[in-house]
TISE-725110 format. One record per atom (N, C-alpha, C): residue in one letter; atom name; z, x, y. Coordinates in nm, 4 decimals. Layout:
<pts>
PT   rest   atom          z          x          y
PT      A     CA          Z          X          Y
...
</pts>
This chain:
<pts>
PT   rest   atom          z          x          y
PT      M      N     1.5940     6.4502   -14.5031
PT      M     CA     1.5514     6.5157   -14.6247
PT      M      C     1.4588     6.6315   -14.5861
PT      C      N     1.4811     6.7473   -14.6464
PT      C     CA     1.3979     6.8631   -14.6146
PT      C      C     1.3357     6.9281   -14.7367
PT      D      N     1.3293     6.8579   -14.8479
PT      D     CA     1.2673     6.9146   -14.9670
PT      D      C     1.1162     6.8973   -14.9610
PT      L      N     1.0444     6.9995   -15.0038
PT      L     CA     0.8977     6.9911   -15.0097
PT      L      C     0.8555     6.8833   -15.1079
PT      T      N     0.7406     6.8222   -15.0834
PT      T     CA     0.6929     6.7148   -15.1707
PT      T      C     0.5541     6.7410   -15.2277
PT      A      N     0.4886     6.8506   -15.1879
PT      A     CA     0.3528     6.8758   -15.2370
PT      A      C     0.3202     7.0238   -15.2257
PT      G      N     0.2273     7.0658   -15.3097
PT      G     CA     0.1718     7.2004   -15.3017
PT      G      C     0.0382     7.1940   -15.2302
PT      R      N    -0.0334     7.3071   -15.2286
PT      R     CA    -0.1630     7.3090   -15.1604
PT      R      C    -0.2554     7.4062   -15.2302
PT      L      N    -0.3726     7.3573   -15.2664
PT      L     CA    -0.4761     7.4425   -15.3219
PT      L      C    -0.5528     7.5087   -15.2091
PT      E      N    -0.6208     7.6187   -15.2387
PT      E     CA    -0.7064     7.6823   -15.1391
PT      E      C    -0.8206     7.5856   -15.1065
PT      P      N    -0.8355     7.5456   -14.9794
PT      P     CA    -0.9392     7.4478   -14.9447
PT      P      C    -1.0784     7.5111   -14.9430
PT      C      N    -1.1790     7.4249   -14.9486
PT      C     CA    -1.3172     7.4699   -14.9347
PT      C      C    -1.3380     7.5240   -14.7939
PT      K      N    -1.4398     7.6034   -14.7771
PT      K     CA    -1.4724     7.6584   -14.6443
PT      K      C    -1.5707     7.5657   -14.5746
PT      S      N    -1.5312     7.4400   -14.5569
PT      S     CA    -1.6217     7.3392   -14.5029
PT      S      C    -1.5858     7.2948   -14.3610
PT      N      N    -1.4853     7.3547   -14.3009
PT      N     CA    -1.4440     7.3170   -14.1656
PT      N      C    -1.5007     7.4138   -14.0633
PT      V      N    -1.5025     7.3707   -13.9388
PT      V     CA    -1.5442     7.4565   -13.8279
PT      V      C    -1.4383     7.4465   -13.7189
PT      G      N    -1.4335     7.5471   -13.6363
PT      G     CA    -1.3393     7.5462   -13.5256
PT      G      C    -1.3996     7.4787   -13.4038
PT      G      N    -1.3152     7.4396   -13.3131
PT      G     CA    -1.3626     7.3904   -13.1851
PT      G      C    -1.3300     7.2456   -13.1570
PT      I      N    -1.3455     7.2130   -13.0299
PT      I     CA    -1.3180     7.0793   -12.9780
PT      I      C    -1.4404     7.0329   -12.9005
PT      D      N    -1.4785     6.9063   -12.9189
PT      D     CA    -1.5912     6.8494   -12.8445
PT      D      C    -1.5475     6.7656   -12.7256
PT      K      N    -1.4367     6.6925   -12.7413
PT      K     CA    -1.3906     6.6039   -12.6342
PT      K      C    -1.2390     6.6018   -12.6304
PT      I      N    -1.1880     6.5787   -12.5112
PT      I     CA    -1.0454     6.5592   -12.4919
PT      I      C    -1.0286     6.4317   -12.4109
PT      Y      N    -0.9312     6.3505   -12.4508
PT      Y     CA    -0.9023     6.2249   -12.3818
PT      Y      C    -0.7610     6.2309   -12.3263
PT      F      N    -0.7454     6.1909   -12.2010
PT      F     CA    -0.6146     6.1854   -12.1381
PT      F      C    -0.5753     6.0389   -12.1215
PT      V      N    -0.4525     6.0070   -12.1612
PT      V     CA    -0.3968     5.8724   -12.1455
PT      V      C    -0.2685     5.8878   -12.0653
PT      N      N    -0.2546     5.8093   -11.9602
PT      N     CA    -0.1342     5.8174   -11.8781
PT      N      C    -0.0106     5.7954   -11.9640
PT      F      N     0.0929     5.8740   -11.9349
PT      F     CA     0.2148     5.8702   -12.0157
PT      F      C     0.2744     5.7302   -12.0206
PT      G      N     0.3117     5.6884   -12.1415
PT      G     CA     0.3772     5.5597   -12.1615
PT      G      C     0.2833     5.4429   -12.1830
PT      D      N     0.1516     5.4646   -12.1674
PT      D     CA     0.0558     5.3537   -12.1786
PT      D      C     0.0162     5.3202   -12.3225
PT      L      N     0.0535     5.4007   -12.4202
PT      L     CA     0.0103     5.3763   -12.5588
PT      L      C     0.0742     5.2520   -12.6189
PT      G      N     0.1847     5.2057   -12.5648
PT      G     CA     0.2554     5.0907   -12.6209
PT      G      C     0.3360     5.1339   -12.7419
PT      T      N     0.3580     5.0406   -12.8331
PT      T     CA     0.4302     5.0712   -12.9555
PT      T      C     0.3373     5.1458   -13.0503
PT      V      N     0.3868     5.2532   -13.1076
PT      V     CA     0.3075     5.3368   -13.1977
PT      V      C     0.3557     5.3125   -13.3401
PT      T      N     0.2608     5.2787   -13.4292
PT      T     CA     0.2920     5.2601   -13.5706
PT      T      C     0.2420     5.3819   -13.6459
PT      Q      N     0.3304     5.4404   -13.7281
PT      Q     CA     0.2949     5.5588   -13.8042
PT      Q      C     0.3170     5.5345   -13.9526
PT      A      N     0.2275     5.5923   -14.0337
PT      A     CA     0.2430     5.5896   -14.1787
PT      A      C     0.3515     5.6895   -14.2180
PT      A      N     0.3925     5.6877   -14.3431
PT      A     CA     0.4930     5.7820   -14.3925
PT      A      C     0.4462     5.9261   -14.3767
PT      T      N     0.3151     5.9477   -14.3664
PT      T     CA     0.2578     6.0810   -14.3487
PT      T      C     0.2481     6.1205   -14.2015
PT      D      N     0.3040     6.0405   -14.1117
PT      D     CA     0.3033     6.0611   -13.9664
PT      D      C     0.1685     6.0331   -13.9016
PT      E      N     0.0705     5.9865   -13.9786
PT      E     CA    -0.0589     5.9481   -13.9227
PT      E      C    -0.0406     5.8213   -13.8398
PT      I      N    -0.1059     5.8162   -13.7232
PT      I     CA    -0.0964     5.6980   -13.6379
PT      I      C    -0.1924     5.5920   -13.6902
PT      T      N    -0.1370     5.4752   -13.7237
PT      T     CA    -0.2171     5.3676   -13.7816
PT      T      C    -0.2410     5.2516   -13.6856
PT      D      N    -0.1620     5.2430   -13.5773
PT      D     CA    -0.1874     5.1373   -13.4794
PT      D      C    -0.1106     5.1655   -13.3505
PT      L      N    -0.1627     5.1089   -13.2431
PT      L     CA    -0.1013     5.1124   -13.1109
PT      L      C    -0.1068     4.9718   -13.0543
PT      T      N    -0.0174     4.9380   -12.9609
PT      T     CA    -0.0187     4.8029   -12.9042
PT      T      C    -0.0512     4.8006   -12.7558
PT      G      N    -0.0698     4.9159   -12.6941
PT      G     CA    -0.0876     4.9211   -12.5498
PT      G      C    -0.2242     4.8750   -12.5016
PT      T      N    -0.2317     4.8492   -12.3722
PT      T     CA    -0.3568     4.8257   -12.3008
PT      T      C    -0.3698     4.9411   -12.2032
PT      F      N    -0.4711     5.0265   -12.2247
PT      F     CA    -0.4777     5.1489   -12.1448
PT      F      C    -0.6201     5.2015   -12.1347
PT      S      N    -0.6360     5.2935   -12.0413
PT      S     CA    -0.7620     5.3677   -12.0272
PT      S      C    -0.7425     5.5069   -12.0849
PT      A      N    -0.8471     5.5565   -12.1511
PT      A     CA    -0.8495     5.6933   -12.2022
PT      A      C    -0.9616     5.7645   -12.1272
PT      F      N    -0.9276     5.8691   -12.0559
PT      F     CA    -1.0223     5.9398   -11.9701
PT      F      C    -1.0845     6.0539   -12.0494
PT      E      N    -1.2148     6.0418   -12.0753
PT      E     CA    -1.2871     6.1346   -12.1634
PT      E      C    -1.3378     6.2559   -12.0863
PT      Y      N    -1.3112     6.3736   -12.1397
PT      Y     CA    -1.3616     6.4994   -12.0860
PT      Y      C    -1.4409     6.5680   -12.1961
PT      E      N    -1.5697     6.5886   -12.1734
PT      E     CA    -1.6499     6.6672   -12.2670
PT      E      C    -1.6189     6.8145   -12.2425
PT      V      N    -1.6001     6.8877   -12.3482
PT      V     CA    -1.5722     7.0312   -12.3364
PT      V      C    -1.6648     7.1069   -12.4295
PT      K      N    -1.7337     7.2033   -12.3774
PT      K     CA    -1.8264     7.2848   -12.4555
PT      K      C    -1.7933     7.4308   -12.4307
PT      S      N    -1.6780     7.4737   -12.4778
PT      S     CA    -1.6341     7.6108   -12.4548
PT      S      C    -1.5536     7.6584   -12.5739
PT      S      N    -1.5808     7.7805   -12.6173
PT      S     CA    -1.5026     7.8362   -12.7276
PT      S      C    -1.3604     7.8689   -12.6841
PT      A      N    -1.3335     7.8657   -12.5536
PT      A     CA    -1.1981     7.8912   -12.5039
PT      A      C    -1.1118     7.7651   -12.5058
PT      T      N    -1.1691     7.6495   -12.5384
PT      T     CA    -1.0941     7.5247   -12.5438
PT      T      C    -1.0407     7.5068   -12.6852
PT      N      N    -0.9088     7.4936   -12.6977
PT      N     CA    -0.8504     7.4801   -12.8309
PT      N      C    -0.7117     7.4182   -12.8246
PT      L      N    -0.6632     7.3810   -12.9420
PT      L     CA    -0.5268     7.3317   -12.9606
PT      L      C    -0.4563     7.4294   -13.0525
PT      E      N    -0.3413     7.4782   -13.0081
PT      E     CA    -0.2571     7.5645   -13.0904
PT      E      C    -0.1209     7.4979   -13.1032
PT      E      N    -0.0653     7.5027   -13.2234
PT      E     CA     0.0670     7.4449   -13.2450
PT      E      C     0.1573     7.5493   -13.3089
PT      A      N     0.2749     7.5646   -13.2533
PT      A     CA     0.3699     7.6635   -13.3033
PT      A      C     0.4995     7.5950   -13.3443
PT      P      N     0.5394     7.6102   -13.4719
PT      P     CA     0.6699     7.5586   -13.5120
PT      P      C     0.7798     7.6479   -13.4559
PT      N      N     0.8859     7.5868   -13.4063
PT      N     CA     1.0007     7.6585   -13.3515
PT      N      C     1.1253     7.6096   -13.4241
PT      S      N     1.1861     7.6970   -13.5031
PT      S     CA     1.3051     7.6592   -13.5790
PT      S      C     1.4183     7.7564   -13.5511
PT      S      N     1.5381     7.7019   -13.5400
PT      S     CA     1.6569     7.7837   -13.5198
PT      S      C     1.7566     7.7557   -13.6306
PT      R      N     1.7827     7.8563   -13.7126
PT      R     CA     1.8832     7.8428   -13.8180
PT      R      C     2.0203     7.8201   -13.7542
PT      D      N     2.0491     7.8956   -13.6473
PT      D     CA     2.1800     7.8863   -13.5829
PT      D      C     2.2056     7.7493   -13.5215
PT      N      N     2.1030     7.6903   -13.4600
PT      N     CA     2.1202     7.5618   -13.3929
PT      N      C     2.0862     7.4429   -13.4812
PT      G      N     2.0156     7.4668   -13.5926
PT      G     CA     1.9757     7.3576   -13.6815
PT      G      C     1.8679     7.2695   -13.6211
PT      T      N     1.7799     7.3302   -13.5395
PT      T     CA     1.6761     7.2519   -13.4721
PT      T      C     1.5369     7.3011   -13.5088
PT      T      N     1.4423     7.2092   -13.5045
PT      T     CA     1.3006     7.2408   -13.5224
PT      T      C     1.2207     7.1515   -13.4302
PT      F      N     1.1243     7.2121   -13.3610
PT      F     CA     1.0294     7.1351   -13.2815
PT      F      C     0.8979     7.2111   -13.2811
PT      F      N     0.7931     7.1463   -13.2336
PT      F     CA     0.6596     7.2045   -13.2323
PT      F      C     0.6085     7.2134   -13.0894
PT      T      N     0.5649     7.3326   -13.0509
PT      T     CA     0.5042     7.3508   -12.9202
PT      T      C     0.3540     7.3324   -12.9354
PT      Q      N     0.3005     7.2356   -12.8648
PT      Q     CA     0.1569     7.2052   -12.8672
PT      Q      C     0.0963     7.2617   -12.7398
PT      T      N     0.0041     7.3568   -12.7540
PT      T     CA    -0.0593     7.4198   -12.6387
PT      T      C    -0.2079     7.3884   -12.6420
PT      I      N    -0.2564     7.3281   -12.5348
PT      I     CA    -0.3972     7.2917   -12.5242
PT      I      C    -0.4571     7.3765   -12.4122
PT      N      N    -0.5549     7.4582   -12.4482
PT      N     CA    -0.6262     7.5419   -12.3515
PT      N      C    -0.7614     7.4772   -12.3258
PT      I      N    -0.7944     7.4546   -12.1993
PT      I     CA    -0.9170     7.3835   -12.1641
PT      I      C    -0.9932     7.4643   -12.0596
PT      T      N    -1.1239     7.4760   -12.0795
PT      T     CA    -1.2120     7.5332   -11.9778
PT      T      C    -1.3086     7.4245   -11.9344
PT      L      N    -1.3127     7.3980   -11.8041
PT      L     CA    -1.4016     7.2966   -11.7480
PT      L      C    -1.4919     7.3638   -11.6454
PT      K      N    -1.6198     7.3551   -11.6668
PT      K     CA    -1.7168     7.4175   -11.5778
PT      K      C    -1.7430     7.3305   -11.4553
PT      N      N    -1.7765     7.3941   -11.3436
PT      N     CA    -1.8191     7.3298   -11.2196
PT      N      C    -1.7016     7.2750   -11.1391
PT      K      N    -1.6667     7.3439   -11.0354
PT      K     CA    -1.5592     7.3061   -10.9438
PT      K      C    -1.6092     7.1955   -10.8502
PT      T      N    -1.5328     7.0852   -10.8435
PT      T     CA    -1.5713     6.9731   -10.7565
PT      T      C    -1.4482     6.9165   -10.6870
PT      K      N    -1.4702     6.8455   -10.5780
PT      K     CA    -1.3582     6.7808   -10.5090
PT      K      C    -1.2966     6.6713   -10.5960
PT      E      N    -1.3800     6.6018   -10.6748
PT      E     CA    -1.3301     6.4955   -10.7626
PT      E      C    -1.2378     6.5530   -10.8704
PT      M      N    -1.2795     6.6657   -10.9303
PT      M     CA    -1.1960     6.7264   -11.0338
PT      M      C    -1.0706     6.7868   -10.9734
PT      N      N    -1.0799     6.8393   -10.8520
PT      N     CA    -0.9589     6.8882   -10.7851
PT      N      C    -0.8546     6.7777   -10.7767
PT      N      N    -0.8964     6.6562   -10.7422
PT      N     CA    -0.8046     6.5430   -10.7335
PT      N      C    -0.7473     6.5077   -10.8698
PT      Q      N    -0.8322     6.5056   -10.9735
PT      Q     CA    -0.7843     6.4738   -11.1082
PT      Q      C    -0.6863     6.5806   -11.1575
PT      L      N    -0.7141     6.7064   -11.1255
PT      L     CA    -0.6233     6.8146   -11.1631
PT      L      C    -0.4861     6.7937   -11.0993
PT      K      N    -0.4852     6.7565   -10.9734
PT      K     CA    -0.3591     6.7296   -10.9035
PT      K      C    -0.2815     6.6197   -10.9750
PT      L      N    -0.3497     6.5094   -11.0090
PT      L     CA    -0.2837     6.3975   -11.0764
PT      L      C    -0.2356     6.4374   -11.2160
PT      M      N    -0.3168     6.5156   -11.2857
PT      M     CA    -0.2794     6.5630   -11.4185
PT      M      C    -0.1539     6.6507   -11.4102
PT      A      N    -0.1490     6.7380   -11.3093
PT      A     CA    -0.0347     6.8275   -11.2924
PT      A      C     0.0913     6.7511   -11.2506
PT      Y      N     0.0772     6.6448   -11.1746
PT      Y     CA     0.1919     6.5643   -11.1340
PT      Y      C     0.2464     6.4819   -11.2518
PT      G      N     0.1572     6.4402   -11.3428
PT      G     CA     0.1965     6.3545   -11.4542
PT      G      C     0.2276     6.4335   -11.5796
PT      R      N     0.2313     6.3629   -11.6910
PT      R     CA     0.2495     6.4250   -11.8227
PT      R      C     0.1765     6.3389   -11.9260
PT      P      N     0.0452     6.3471   -11.9246
PT      P     CA    -0.0344     6.2577   -12.0092
PT      P      C    -0.0187     6.2848   -12.1586
PT      H      N    -0.0511     6.1813   -12.2361
PT      H     CA    -0.0759     6.1987   -12.3786
PT      H      C    -0.2176     6.2564   -12.3872
PT      V      N    -0.2432     6.3439   -12.4841
PT      V     CA    -0.3737     6.4070   -12.4940
PT      V      C    -0.4279     6.3885   -12.6352
PT      V      N    -0.5498     6.3341   -12.6452
PT      V     CA    -0.6178     6.3198   -12.7741
PT      V      C    -0.7275     6.4246   -12.7810
PT      I      N    -0.7268     6.5005   -12.8883
PT      I     CA    -0.8233     6.6075   -12.9092
PT      I      C    -0.9190     6.5639   -13.0194
PT      W      N    -1.0483     6.5552   -12.9860
PT      W     CA    -1.1516     6.5225   -13.0857
PT      W      C    -1.2121     6.6557   -13.1307
PT      D      N    -1.1838     6.6939   -13.2567
PT      D     CA    -1.2302     6.8242   -13.3029
PT      D      C    -1.3685     6.8160   -13.3666
PT      R      N    -1.4257     6.9303   -13.3948
PT      R     CA    -1.5616     6.9370   -13.4501
PT      R      C    -1.5668     6.9047   -13.5979
PT      N      N    -1.4551     6.8650   -13.6562
PT      N     CA    -1.4513     6.8196   -13.7941
PT      N      C    -1.4400     6.6679   -13.8022
PT      G      N    -1.4571     6.6007   -13.6872
PT      G     CA    -1.4550     6.4545   -13.6846
PT      G      C    -1.3155     6.3952   -13.6948
PT      K      N    -1.2153     6.4662   -13.6409
PT      K     CA    -1.0781     6.4159   -13.6454
PT      K      C    -1.0213     6.4092   -13.5040
PT      A      N    -0.9374     6.3075   -13.4809
PT      A     CA    -0.8694     6.2918   -13.3530
PT      A      C    -0.7207     6.3199   -13.3726
PT      W      N    -0.6666     6.4061   -13.2882
PT      W     CA    -0.5268     6.4468   -13.2943
PT      W      C    -0.4582     6.4095   -13.1636
PT      L      N    -0.3417     6.3465   -13.1714
PT      L     CA    -0.2670     6.3060   -13.0523
PT      L      C    -0.1536     6.4053   -13.0270
PT      A      N    -0.1620     6.4753   -12.9148
PT      A     CA    -0.0564     6.5677   -12.8726
PT      A      C     0.0258     6.5002   -12.7631
PT      G      N     0.1526     6.5332   -12.7577
PT      G     CA     0.2393     6.4748   -12.6555
PT      G      C     0.2720     6.3292   -12.6809
PT      L      N     0.2846     6.2910   -12.8060
PT      L     CA     0.3091     6.1504   -12.8403
PT      L      C     0.4355     6.0967   -12.7739
PT      E      N     0.5486     6.1630   -12.7907
PT      E     CA     0.6748     6.1107   -12.7404
PT      E      C     0.7097     6.1579   -12.5995
PT      R      N     0.6703     6.2809   -12.5646
PT      R     CA     0.7153     6.3392   -12.4380
PT      R      C     0.6023     6.3728   -12.3414
PT      G      N     0.4786     6.3548   -12.3853
PT      G     CA     0.3647     6.3878   -12.3010
PT      G      C     0.3383     6.5372   -12.2979
PT      C      N     0.2329     6.5755   -12.2295
PT      C     CA     0.1952     6.7159   -12.2136
PT      C      C     0.1951     6.7502   -12.0654
PT      E      N     0.2494     6.8643   -12.0332
PT      E     CA     0.2604     6.9099   -11.8946
PT      E      C     0.1548     7.0162   -11.8669
PT      V      N     0.0948     7.0145   -11.7482
PT      V     CA     0.0111     7.1261   -11.7056
PT      V      C     0.1075     7.2397   -11.6742
PT      T      N     0.0977     7.3487   -11.7509
PT      T     CA     0.1910     7.4608   -11.7338
PT      T      C     0.1222     7.5870   -11.6837
PT      G      N    -0.0086     7.5817   -11.6670
PT      G     CA    -0.0796     7.6993   -11.6179
PT      G      C    -0.2278     7.6723   -11.6059
PT      G      N    -0.2982     7.7757   -11.5680
PT      G     CA    -0.4423     7.7659   -11.5529
PT      G      C    -0.4858     7.8274   -11.4219
PT      S      N    -0.6104     7.8036   -11.3875
PT      S     CA    -0.6625     7.8561   -11.2612
PT      S      C    -0.7842     7.7752   -11.2196
PT      V      N    -0.8111     7.7783   -11.0915
PT      V     CA    -0.9329     7.7213   -11.0343
PT      V      C    -1.0065     7.8424   -10.9788
PT      V      N    -1.1256     7.8709   -11.0335
PT      V     CA    -1.1914     7.9973   -11.0013
PT      V      C    -1.3341     7.9761   -10.9506
PT      T      N    -1.3746     8.0660   -10.8612
PT      T     CA    -1.5135     8.0689   -10.8161
PT      T      C    -1.5909     8.1789   -10.8861
PT      G      N    -1.5218     8.2666   -10.9565
PT      G     CA    -1.5875     8.3798   -11.0202
PT      G      C    -1.6228     8.4857   -10.9182
PT      G      N    -1.6570     8.6035   -10.9680
PT      G     CA    -1.6972     8.7130   -10.8806
PT      G      C    -1.8411     8.7532   -10.9059
PT      A      N    -1.8750     8.7681   -11.0313
PT      A     CA    -2.0112     8.8041   -11.0694
PT      A      C    -2.0927     8.6776   -11.0934
PT      M      N    -2.2236     8.6927   -11.0932
PT      M     CA    -2.3141     8.5778   -11.1088
PT      M      C    -2.2880     8.4981   -11.2368
PT      G      N    -2.2469     8.5635   -11.3434
PT      G     CA    -2.2268     8.4948   -11.4711
PT      G      C    -2.0844     8.4494   -11.4960
PT      D      N    -1.9963     8.4628   -11.3985
PT      D     CA    -1.8558     8.4246   -11.4155
PT      D      C    -1.8375     8.2729   -11.4090
PT      L      N    -1.7235     8.2277   -11.4632
PT      L     CA    -1.6880     8.0858   -11.4595
PT      L      C    -1.6677     8.0391   -11.3161
PT      Y      N    -1.7295     7.9274   -11.2825
PT      Y     CA    -1.7069     7.8554   -11.1580
PT      Y      C    -1.6490     7.7223   -11.2018
PT      G      N    -1.5163     7.7124   -11.2039
PT      G     CA    -1.4547     7.5910   -11.2543
PT      G      C    -1.3062     7.6074   -11.2769
PT      Y      N    -1.2580     7.5545   -11.3893
PT      Y     CA    -1.1158     7.5395   -11.4133
PT      Y      C    -1.0782     7.5911   -11.5519
PT      T      N    -0.9634     7.6549   -11.5597
PT      T     CA    -0.8982     7.6778   -11.6876
PT      T      C    -0.7629     7.6098   -11.6773
PT      L      N    -0.7275     7.5333   -11.7770
PT      L     CA    -0.6010     7.4603   -11.7766
PT      L      C    -0.5237     7.4898   -11.9037
PT      V      N    -0.3933     7.4946   -11.8918
PT      V     CA    -0.3050     7.5041   -12.0070
PT      V      C    -0.2101     7.3852   -11.9988
PT      L      N    -0.2113     7.3026   -12.1018
PT      L     CA    -0.1169     7.1916   -12.1125
PT      L      C    -0.0255     7.2206   -12.2304
PT      T      N     0.1026     7.1909   -12.2125
PT      T     CA     0.1998     7.2196   -12.3169
PT      T      C     0.2841     7.0959   -12.3444
PT      G      N     0.3014     7.0682   -12.4715
PT      G     CA     0.3896     6.9611   -12.5149
PT      G      C     0.4910     7.0157   -12.6128
PT      E      N     0.6097     6.9593   -12.6124
PT      E     CA     0.7118     6.9933   -12.7115
PT      E      C     0.7502     6.8643   -12.7814
PT      E      N     0.7236     6.8607   -12.9116
PT      E     CA     0.7416     6.7376   -12.9886
PT      E      C     0.8189     6.7643   -13.1177
PT      K      N     0.8742     6.6591   -13.1746
PT      K     CA     0.9444     6.6694   -13.3026
PT      K      C     0.8479     6.7003   -13.4163
PT      L      N     0.7219     6.6574   -13.4011
PT      L     CA     0.6212     6.6720   -13.5069
PT      L      C     0.4971     6.7412   -13.4522
PT      P      N     0.4166     6.8003   -13.5398
PT      P     CA     0.2856     6.8497   -13.4945
PT      P      C     0.2016     6.7326   -13.4439
PT      A      N     0.0911     6.7619   -13.3775
PT      A     CA     0.0011     6.6568   -13.3284
PT      A      C    -0.0322     6.5610   -13.4424
PT      N      N    -0.0334     6.4325   -13.4110
PT      N     CA    -0.0546     6.3292   -13.5119
PT      N      C    -0.2017     6.2953   -13.5269
PT      L      N    -0.2486     6.2849   -13.6511
PT      L     CA    -0.3842     6.2390   -13.6799
PT      L      C    -0.3929     6.0903   -13.6480
PT      I      N    -0.5035     6.0483   -13.5863
PT      I     CA    -0.5240     5.9066   -13.5532
PT      I      C    -0.6166     5.8453   -13.6580
PT      D      N    -0.5682     5.7439   -13.7274
PT      D     CA    -0.6434     5.6771   -13.8334
PT      D      C    -0.7601     5.5974   -13.7751
PT      G      N    -0.8756     5.6042   -13.8394
PT      G     CA    -0.9902     5.5221   -13.8016
PT      G      C    -1.0675     5.5713   -13.6814
PT      A      N    -1.0372     5.6901   -13.6322
PT      A     CA    -1.1056     5.7430   -13.5135
PT      A      C    -1.2530     5.7687   -13.5432
PT      T      N    -1.3375     5.7458   -13.4433
PT      T     CA    -1.4807     5.7757   -13.4542
PT      T      C    -1.5215     5.8622   -13.3355
PT      A      N    -1.6376     5.9232   -13.3443
PT      A     CA    -1.6876     6.0069   -13.2353
PT      A      C    -1.7047     5.9257   -13.1065
PT      A      N    -1.7418     5.7994   -13.1191
PT      A     CA    -1.7612     5.7149   -13.0017
PT      A      C    -1.6298     5.6614   -12.9459
PT      D      N    -1.5277     5.6470   -13.0333
PT      D     CA    -1.4014     5.5886   -12.9902
PT      D      C    -1.2878     5.6413   -13.0778
PT      P      N    -1.2083     5.7355   -13.0257
PT      P     CA    -1.0999     5.7896   -13.1077
PT      P      C    -0.9898     5.6878   -13.1376
PT      F      N    -0.9957     5.5716   -13.0737
PT      F     CA    -0.8971     5.4667   -13.0964
PT      F      C    -0.9551     5.3492   -13.1755
PT      A      N    -1.0693     5.3682   -13.2400
PT      A     CA    -1.1398     5.2603   -13.3100
PT      A      C    -1.0540     5.1925   -13.4167
PT      G      N    -0.9655     5.2663   -13.4819
PT      G     CA    -0.8821     5.2078   -13.5869
PT      G      C    -0.7581     5.1371   -13.5364
PT      M      N    -0.7363     5.1381   -13.4075
PT      M     CA    -0.6157     5.0785   -13.3494
PT      M      C    -0.6434     4.9324   -13.3146
PT      T      N    -0.6231     4.8442   -13.4101
PT      T     CA    -0.6636     4.7042   -13.3960
PT      T      C    -0.5795     4.6257   -13.2955
PT      S      N    -0.4566     4.6709   -13.2660
PT      S     CA    -0.3715     4.5979   -13.1728
PT      S      C    -0.3779     4.6499   -13.0309
PT      A      N    -0.4503     4.7595   -13.0085
PT      A     CA    -0.4606     4.8179   -12.8738
PT      A      C    -0.5871     4.7706   -12.8044
PT      T      N    -0.5797     4.7617   -12.6733
PT      T     CA    -0.6971     4.7350   -12.5905
PT      T      C    -0.7209     4.8610   -12.5099
PT      V      N    -0.8298     4.9316   -12.5450
PT      V     CA    -0.8560     5.0627   -12.4865
PT      V      C    -0.9884     5.0612   -12.4134
PT      T      N    -0.9879     5.1130   -12.2924
PT      T     CA    -1.1098     5.1338   -12.2161
PT      T      C    -1.1345     5.2840   -12.2102
PT      I      N    -1.2481     5.3285   -12.2654
PT      I     CA    -1.2845     5.4684   -12.2592
PT      I      C    -1.3573     5.4896   -12.1264
PT      V      N    -1.3049     5.5772   -12.0411
PT      V     CA    -1.3648     5.6059   -11.9112
PT      V      C    -1.4330     5.7412   -11.9224
PT      Q      N    -1.5674     5.7352   -11.9220
PT      Q     CA    -1.6459     5.8585   -11.9319
PT      Q      C    -1.6742     5.9129   -11.7937
PT      G      N    -1.6967     6.0435   -11.7882
PT      G     CA    -1.7300     6.1070   -11.6607
PT      G      C    -1.8706     6.0765   -11.6188
PT      A      N    -1.8989     6.1054   -11.4947
PT      A     CA    -2.0321     6.0834   -11.4415
PT      A      C    -2.1154     6.2074   -11.4549
</pts>
C-alpha cells in the first residue's frame, strides 16, 4: 500500500540539531527485532554489547536520503553517518580497523533525547574518512569517519530509550553498554 495516511502541521521550533552519543553493535547481535506499525522498534531479543562513543562535534550528524526509481519500481534510504573523533590513539586505530572490517548496527542518540537505529537489516559500512594529525596548531588530531547504510526504511526510532541507556525499553534484550575510558 502506498497511499498517504496523515498530514503534517508546521511543528514548533523546539528541536535542536546534533548528536551526543553513538553506539555501535556488532552486526547480527540485536536478535529478533519487534516493530510497531509505525516502524518504531519496541523490543529486541539479543544479548549484546553496545559500544558507546561520546561525540562533541558539529561535524557529527546523520543524514538520510530517499532513493526512488520510477523505472525500476524501487525505493530505499541511504543512511550516512559522519563522525569526528578527537585524539588519535593506538586503541582507536584498532577499533577503526575492526569497524571498517565489519558492518555494525549504529544507534544515534540525538540532542532531542531520541535514539535512532541505522543499519537495522544490512548494517553500516565504513565508506570513507581520514586519520589526521593536522598541520596547524588548531587543526584536528584524530579521526573523521563516514558510515553508510542502505535500508528499506529510514533509521528506526527506539521506544523507551533514555540518555543513560538507549535500549532501556527493550525488555527482552540483555544489553551491556561499554563506555570508553
